[in-house]
PLY file of the C-alpha trace (Angstrom):
ply
format ascii 1.0
element vertex 314
property float x
property float y
property float z
element edge 313
property int vertex1
property int vertex2
end_header
-87.59 -19.98 0.50
-86.67 -16.76 -1.29
-84.98 -15.54 1.85
-82.88 -18.75 2.07
-81.78 -18.42 -1.58
-80.78 -14.79 -0.97
-78.61 -15.77 2.02
-76.89 -18.49 -0.03
-76.15 -16.02 -2.84
-74.58 -13.52 -0.42
-72.40 -16.27 1.10
-71.18 -17.38 -2.32
-70.28 -13.84 -3.34
-68.24 -13.35 -0.15
-65.97 -16.37 -0.84
-62.43 -15.55 -2.24
-61.86 -16.16 -5.91
-59.57 -18.99 -7.09
-56.90 -16.49 -8.00
-57.07 -14.91 -4.55
-57.10 -18.27 -2.78
-54.00 -19.49 -4.68
-51.60 -16.58 -5.24
-49.28 -18.76 -7.29
-51.97 -19.48 -9.87
-54.08 -17.34 -12.09
-53.62 -13.61 -11.90
-50.29 -12.60 -10.38
-50.14 -10.23 -7.48
-48.61 -6.87 -8.20
-44.93 -6.82 -7.17
-44.07 -4.10 -4.73
-40.60 -2.68 -5.31
-38.81 -0.47 -2.87
-35.87 1.66 -3.84
-32.76 0.79 -1.87
-31.36 3.74 -0.05
-27.95 4.63 -1.44
-25.47 5.58 1.26
-22.70 7.77 -0.10
-19.48 8.43 1.70
-18.78 12.07 2.33
-15.78 13.24 0.32
-12.75 14.22 2.36
-11.87 17.88 2.07
-8.45 18.67 0.63
-7.63 21.13 3.42
-8.23 21.42 7.11
-9.72 24.61 8.51
-6.17 25.74 9.15
-5.27 25.38 5.49
-3.10 22.27 5.86
-3.53 19.06 3.85
-6.29 16.97 5.40
-4.20 13.84 5.98
-6.21 10.80 7.08
-3.28 8.52 7.96
-2.52 8.17 11.66
1.01 9.54 11.30
2.75 11.36 8.47
5.62 13.59 7.44
6.44 15.53 4.25
10.06 16.46 3.60
11.56 18.82 1.02
14.39 16.76 -0.47
16.49 19.71 -1.57
17.24 20.99 1.90
15.79 18.26 4.10
13.28 20.58 5.78
9.94 19.22 6.91
6.93 20.84 5.26
4.25 18.94 7.19
4.07 16.71 10.26
1.36 14.64 11.90
2.54 12.53 14.82
5.96 12.35 13.10
7.66 10.55 15.99
4.92 7.98 16.64
6.42 4.48 16.63
4.25 2.28 14.43
4.47 -0.99 12.46
5.68 -0.27 8.92
4.89 -3.62 7.22
6.47 -4.08 3.78
8.13 -0.67 3.75
10.75 -2.74 5.61
11.73 -4.25 2.24
13.55 -1.01 1.37
16.03 -1.74 4.15
16.17 -5.45 3.27
17.07 -4.73 -0.34
19.69 -2.15 0.65
21.35 -4.81 2.80
21.25 -7.34 -0.07
22.64 -4.96 -2.69
25.45 -3.84 -0.41
26.67 -7.45 -0.51
27.20 -7.39 -4.28
24.16 -9.34 -5.40
24.74 -10.87 -8.85
21.63 -9.84 -10.77
21.84 -12.46 -13.51
22.58 -15.36 -11.16
19.65 -17.63 -10.29
18.09 -18.52 -6.95
15.60 -21.33 -6.26
12.49 -20.66 -4.17
12.53 -23.07 -1.22
9.88 -24.45 1.12
11.44 -22.36 3.90
10.66 -19.23 1.85
7.04 -20.32 1.60
6.81 -20.94 5.33
8.26 -17.53 6.19
5.82 -15.80 3.82
2.70 -17.84 4.66
1.17 -15.09 6.83
1.32 -12.55 4.03
-0.33 -12.00 0.67
-0.37 -14.75 -1.93
2.98 -15.27 -3.64
3.40 -15.88 -7.36
6.81 -17.54 -6.98
6.32 -21.35 -6.95
8.47 -23.46 -4.65
11.14 -25.37 -6.56
11.43 -22.90 -9.42
14.49 -20.77 -10.09
14.46 -17.07 -10.95
17.14 -14.55 -11.73
17.97 -12.30 -8.81
16.92 -9.39 -11.01
13.42 -10.87 -11.26
13.33 -11.48 -7.51
14.31 -7.87 -6.78
11.39 -6.67 -8.89
9.04 -9.14 -7.19
10.11 -7.92 -3.73
10.12 -4.18 -4.37
7.30 -3.74 -6.90
4.86 -6.48 -5.93
5.96 -6.95 -2.30
6.29 -10.71 -2.82
7.47 -12.03 0.53
9.04 -15.25 -0.80
11.53 -13.20 -2.84
13.05 -11.57 0.25
14.64 -14.57 2.07
15.62 -15.99 -1.32
17.62 -12.83 -2.08
19.17 -12.93 1.37
20.27 -16.51 0.70
21.76 -15.38 -2.63
24.26 -13.18 -0.72
24.90 -15.69 2.07
22.48 -14.33 4.67
20.09 -16.41 6.74
16.78 -14.81 7.73
18.24 -14.07 11.17
21.44 -12.69 9.64
19.49 -10.51 7.25
17.37 -9.13 10.08
20.49 -8.37 12.14
22.08 -6.59 9.17
18.94 -4.46 8.73
18.99 -3.42 12.39
22.69 -2.59 12.15
22.14 -0.39 9.09
19.21 1.37 10.78
21.53 2.24 13.68
24.17 3.55 11.26
21.53 5.79 9.66
20.64 7.20 13.08
17.23 5.56 13.14
17.06 5.20 16.92
13.34 4.36 17.04
13.46 1.75 14.27
13.72 -2.01 14.72
13.19 -5.06 12.53
11.91 -8.47 13.58
12.12 -10.05 10.14
13.16 -8.98 6.62
9.70 -9.11 4.99
7.73 -6.72 7.20
5.26 -9.38 8.37
6.59 -9.20 11.93
4.80 -6.76 14.24
8.28 -5.91 15.55
9.11 -4.06 12.35
8.66 -0.60 13.83
9.61 2.94 12.89
8.36 6.53 12.80
7.39 8.71 9.84
10.54 10.79 10.29
12.79 7.75 10.33
11.00 6.06 7.43
11.62 9.24 5.42
15.30 8.93 6.30
15.31 5.28 5.20
13.53 6.19 1.96
16.13 8.85 1.21
18.95 6.34 1.75
17.22 3.68 -0.38
16.66 6.03 -3.31
20.37 6.79 -3.43
20.72 3.17 -4.58
20.03 3.59 -8.29
18.57 0.11 -8.78
16.06 0.50 -5.94
14.93 3.86 -7.29
14.64 2.44 -10.82
12.63 -0.62 -9.81
10.23 1.06 -7.38
9.09 3.63 -9.91
8.29 1.13 -12.67
4.58 0.63 -13.46
4.89 -3.02 -14.58
7.41 -5.81 -14.93
7.37 -9.34 -16.37
9.32 -12.13 -14.64
9.91 -15.65 -15.96
11.09 -18.82 -14.19
14.43 -20.05 -15.48
13.95 -22.86 -18.01
10.24 -22.09 -18.41
10.11 -19.85 -21.51
6.33 -20.09 -21.75
5.76 -18.80 -18.22
5.11 -15.11 -17.68
4.52 -13.53 -14.28
3.21 -10.03 -14.86
3.71 -7.73 -11.90
2.05 -4.35 -11.42
3.48 -1.89 -8.94
1.51 -1.86 -5.69
2.00 1.92 -5.67
-0.83 3.29 -7.84
0.93 6.68 -8.02
3.87 5.01 -9.79
1.43 3.27 -12.16
-0.03 6.59 -13.23
1.50 9.27 -15.43
0.47 12.44 -13.63
3.46 12.61 -11.28
7.15 11.93 -11.74
7.77 9.32 -9.05
11.35 8.97 -7.81
10.62 5.73 -5.95
8.97 4.35 -2.85
7.22 1.41 -1.23
3.78 0.45 0.02
3.01 -1.69 3.05
0.09 -3.37 4.77
-0.61 -5.67 7.70
-3.64 -5.74 9.98
-1.63 -4.02 12.71
0.16 -1.50 10.51
-2.82 -0.49 8.41
-2.14 0.86 4.93
1.22 2.60 4.60
3.10 4.47 1.90
6.59 5.93 1.60
7.08 7.80 -1.68
9.27 10.47 -3.23
8.11 12.46 -6.25
8.86 15.50 -8.35
5.83 17.79 -8.17
4.75 21.02 -9.85
7.63 23.42 -10.28
10.09 20.49 -10.16
9.95 20.42 -6.38
11.15 17.08 -5.02
9.52 15.86 -1.83
9.35 12.68 0.22
6.06 11.72 1.86
5.40 9.05 4.49
1.89 8.01 5.51
1.49 5.34 8.20
-1.67 3.69 9.54
-4.31 4.69 6.99
-7.60 2.80 7.39
-8.53 2.46 3.72
-6.50 0.84 0.95
-6.71 3.94 -1.25
-6.56 6.49 1.58
-2.75 6.65 1.55
-2.82 7.53 -2.15
-5.54 10.11 -1.57
-3.32 11.58 1.18
-0.55 11.86 -1.41
-2.87 13.70 -3.82
-4.09 16.08 -1.11
-0.50 16.84 -0.14
0.56 17.34 -3.77
-2.33 19.77 -4.30
-1.39 21.65 -1.12
2.21 22.01 -2.28
1.15 23.15 -5.76
-1.42 25.67 -4.52
-0.03 26.87 -1.20
3.68 26.55 -2.01
4.75 25.97 1.61
8.15 27.43 2.47
10.99 25.40 3.87
12.43 26.41 7.24
15.35 28.06 5.44
13.05 30.05 3.16
10.86 31.13 6.06
13.92 32.24 8.02
15.34 34.18 5.08
12.06 36.05 4.58
11.97 37.37 8.16
13.10 40.99 8.56
16.38 41.48 10.37
0 1
1 2
2 3
3 4
4 5
5 6
6 7
7 8
8 9
9 10
10 11
11 12
12 13
13 14
14 15
15 16
16 17
17 18
18 19
19 20
20 21
21 22
22 23
23 24
24 25
25 26
26 27
27 28
28 29
29 30
30 31
31 32
32 33
33 34
34 35
35 36
36 37
37 38
38 39
39 40
40 41
41 42
42 43
43 44
44 45
45 46
46 47
47 48
48 49
49 50
50 51
51 52
52 53
53 54
54 55
55 56
56 57
57 58
58 59
59 60
60 61
61 62
62 63
63 64
64 65
65 66
66 67
67 68
68 69
69 70
70 71
71 72
72 73
73 74
74 75
75 76
76 77
77 78
78 79
79 80
80 81
81 82
82 83
83 84
84 85
85 86
86 87
87 88
88 89
89 90
90 91
91 92
92 93
93 94
94 95
95 96
96 97
97 98
98 99
99 100
100 101
101 102
102 103
103 104
104 105
105 106
106 107
107 108
108 109
109 110
110 111
111 112
112 113
113 114
114 115
115 116
116 117
117 118
118 119
119 120
120 121
121 122
122 123
123 124
124 125
125 126
126 127
127 128
128 129
129 130
130 131
131 132
132 133
133 134
134 135
135 136
136 137
137 138
138 139
139 140
140 141
141 142
142 143
143 144
144 145
145 146
146 147
147 148
148 149
149 150
150 151
151 152
152 153
153 154
154 155
155 156
156 157
157 158
158 159
159 160
160 161
161 162
162 163
163 164
164 165
165 166
166 167
167 168
168 169
169 170
170 171
171 172
172 173
173 174
174 175
175 176
176 177
177 178
178 179
179 180
180 181
181 182
182 183
183 184
184 185
185 186
186 187
187 188
188 189
189 190
190 191
191 192
192 193
193 194
194 195
195 196
196 197
197 198
198 199
199 200
200 201
201 202
202 203
203 204
204 205
205 206
206 207
207 208
208 209
209 210
210 211
211 212
212 213
213 214
214 215
215 216
216 217
217 218
218 219
219 220
220 221
221 222
222 223
223 224
224 225
225 226
226 227
227 228
228 229
229 230
230 231
231 232
232 233
233 234
234 235
235 236
236 237
237 238
238 239
239 240
240 241
241 242
242 243
243 244
244 245
245 246
246 247
247 248
248 249
249 250
250 251
251 252
252 253
253 254
254 255
255 256
256 257
257 258
258 259
259 260
260 261
261 262
262 263
263 264
264 265
265 266
266 267
267 268
268 269
269 270
270 271
271 272
272 273
273 274
274 275
275 276
276 277
277 278
278 279
279 280
280 281
281 282
282 283
283 284
284 285
285 286
286 287
287 288
288 289
289 290
290 291
291 292
292 293
293 294
294 295
295 296
296 297
297 298
298 299
299 300
300 301
301 302
302 303
303 304
304 305
305 306
306 307
307 308
308 309
309 310
310 311
311 312
312 313
């Protein structure tokens, strides 16, 4: 009998407790926490082993604006999509046709349809804007609806505007440049870093384009809607900052083109340069390429071809 009682006692002691049998009740189980491994991206060095700026864009060129000499090249003649950088040419074509800045233009359904493959527009169909506001929308915020509307304001259809852009490219000697539409959404909007730099130089000679593209912000309002405010910030973060004196430029992006930037700025020592970066993989990479190049120019002071030639002994 004693032996039977002893066996029963051992069996009872081996049973799980109520808390163990029902984890959700009674004493809570200790929570095991594991630290998530933080993966940090390696910073990109400013210089290559050869002492040149470590440009991450697929193709690039840096031009000294005083003499036109190239200071840096990376695949400078590679033909690539240029996305909304095309708007520099589109706005040159429009302004050459005596656009009336204070006249108004209505955004049409056809403008919406042309721009539907691009970024969200802030220009509602059926509303009228001054052409001045539309210029800012196109050049600062890259609003695609503004582009055909401005073409219409000077009597150009989308096809006529595209043809005028191709004609002007030919006049500028841009033999590897072509445009399939005025917004930059077409994959047929193609150029090279060298030729984009040439287009940028021509665009910045138009005072209004230079003025608009270097503004940090702008407020547009639909005509007859005094309570409406459309606040635009420049897509070029360099122009939004205060560290550099930006002379003007344009950003661009499509899936095929990648992230692009054409910009002219006055750097340390009042040196004016134009930079073109095409096909960067990251949204901020093109701006980081600008900073690396600006640091290279400030620290290394690269000579132009004329300066290098003059320094050679006879």
